[in-house]
Every structure is written in structure tokens, then in C-alpha cells.
N, C-alpha and C positions, 0 to 999 in steps of 0.2 A: 510600572503600571501599564505603560503602552505595550510592553511585551505580553502581559497577561491578556489585554484586550485583543491583540493580534492572534493570540492562541485560542481565545474563546469565541471570537466572531465566526470562524468556520463551523464550530460545533453548533452554535445557535442557528446558523443558516441551514445546516444539515437537519437539525431537529424540525425546523419550520418546513422544509421540503418534505420530510417524512410524514409530518402531520397533514400536509396538504395533498399527499398522494403523489408527489413529484417522482417521476420514474428515473430521470437521469442521475448520474453520480457527480454532476458538476463538471467544470472544465479540467482538462489535463494541463500539463506544463506549457503547451502551445496555445492554450485558450480554446481548444476544440472541445465540444461537449462529449462526455463519455456516456453513451447511451446504455440503458439497462441491459439490453441484449448482449453487449460486449462483455459483461461481467457476471450477470446473474445466471444461475444454473450451472456454474463452473466452480471448481476448486479455486480459491484465491489464496495467494501468498502475499500478504499485506505487510510491507516492510516500512517501519518508521526510521528515518535517518536525519542527520544534521551535518552541515558542512564542517563543523568543529569537532566531530566525532571520528577519531582515528579508526576504531573498529568498523564503523559504518563505511568509511572510505575503502577499507581493505575488503569488505564483503561485496561491494558493488560488482566487481568482475564475476563473482560467483553467481549473483542474482541475474546479471546479463546472460551468463551461460545457461542458467536454468530456464529463463524466459525463451531463449532461442531453441533450446533442446525440446521444450514442451509446446512449441507453437501449434503443433497439430493435435495436441491433447486438450481435454476440457479443463485446462489449468491456465490461470493468468497471474502473472507477477505484477503487482502495483506498488508503487512507492508513495509515501506520505512524508512531507517535510515536517519534522518535529517542531520547528520554529514558525510554522504556518506562513512560509514565504508565499507570495502571490505574484501573478503576472510576470513581468520581465525579470523580477528578482528570482522567482522560482525557475524560470527558463534558463537564466544564466547559471544558476547553481547546478541544475541538472546537466547542462552542457559541460560545465567545468569539471564535473566529477565523472563524466563519460557514462551517465546512466542512459541505457537504451530501451528500457521498459517504461510504460506509462506511469506518470506521477499525478496523483489526484490533488488538485488545489484545495479541494474541500475534504476535510477529514471524514472518513467513513465510519468512525468509531460509534457515533450515535445510531447509525443505520444498522450496524452489525453487532451492537452491544459489546464493544471492546472496552475493557477497563483501561484507564490511563496507566502509563508505565513511567516509572522514575528512572529507568535505565535505558541506554541506547547501545547498540541497536536493539530493537525488538521486532520480532516477526510473528505474525498471527497466521495460522492456517484455518481457513474458513471453508466449510463444506458447500456443496451445490445448493443446499437448502438455506444457506445464509447463516448457519450456526458456527460460531467460533469453536473450533475443536482443540486448538492447542496454541499456547503462547510460548515462544522461544526467545529467551533473553540472550544477548551476546551475539558475537559474530557467527554466521552460518555459512555452510558450503553448499554447492549445488547438489553434491551426492548425498549429504546429510538431509537436505530438504526433500529430495526424491524419496529417500528411505522413510522419512516421517510421513509423507503423503501416502505412500504405499501402505504403511502400517495402519493408517486411518481409513483405508479402503479405496483410495484413488487408483484408477486404472491408468497406468502410464506406459508409454512405449519403451 
């Protein structure tokens, strides 16, 4: 029951913020606010992960590589912990797994209209207008994600 509440609380907060016209995306893994201008108007690669997920662990270096390669492009890689870890717990998990891209403490699913997934990892490609364009289940590679983004119309270096 506690696990269910931990998972639903960020969704409820996200819905509340969206209804109130809140612009930021909540805190990242360091507790810093993620401002709207950091993510909106860009392609988003939204990756859901968990510490206990082997394929998630294997794809993190690929997502790190993609985030670094596309720093100058209008693309942002963001992570979301499937188990809704918060605060220090989230920060420790991100550090332990070597994740170098931003991780949202608040699930963006309500804001972006993302359907819940029963498999991990799952990666969503979201266009600059905030529309979910593709859901990719399973382990991804940097080159595969670049290819999918280009196929959807993203201009990449």
C-alpha cells in the first residue's frame, strides 16, 4: 500500500500543478527546480528506470552519451525513477548508477499525457509541442534514439 501511495503522490502533485498553471517541472535529483524553459520547446527523451532493473542499468551509459552528444541540440534527456524515489534517496540512486542527465523527482506523465507502462525500461520521445510521439519499451542505445528522433523530424547535429 505504501509503495502505491509513493507512486501516486507525484502524479497527484503533477496534476495539481498543471491545473494551477504551474510552469516548473518540479525538482531534479539535487532538489533544484527544473524551470519550464529548460525543457519546453525541445524534443524530450523521457526515460523511466529503476535500480532493480538490469536493462535500465545497462542503458544508462547510452543515455549519458546521448545527453552529452546533443547538449547543443534542442533535445533534453530526462530520467524518472519508476519507484518514485524522492530527495536523498533519489540523489543516492542517481549517483550510484552514474546517471549524468537530469532526473525529475516529479513524474511528468500527467503533464505530457504519457500512459503508464508495465515494463522497464521505457523511453518516451516527446516533440517540442509537448506531444508524446513514440513509446519505446526495452533497452535503448544512443544511436537508436538518434535515429528515432531524426525519423520523427528532430534536427540533430
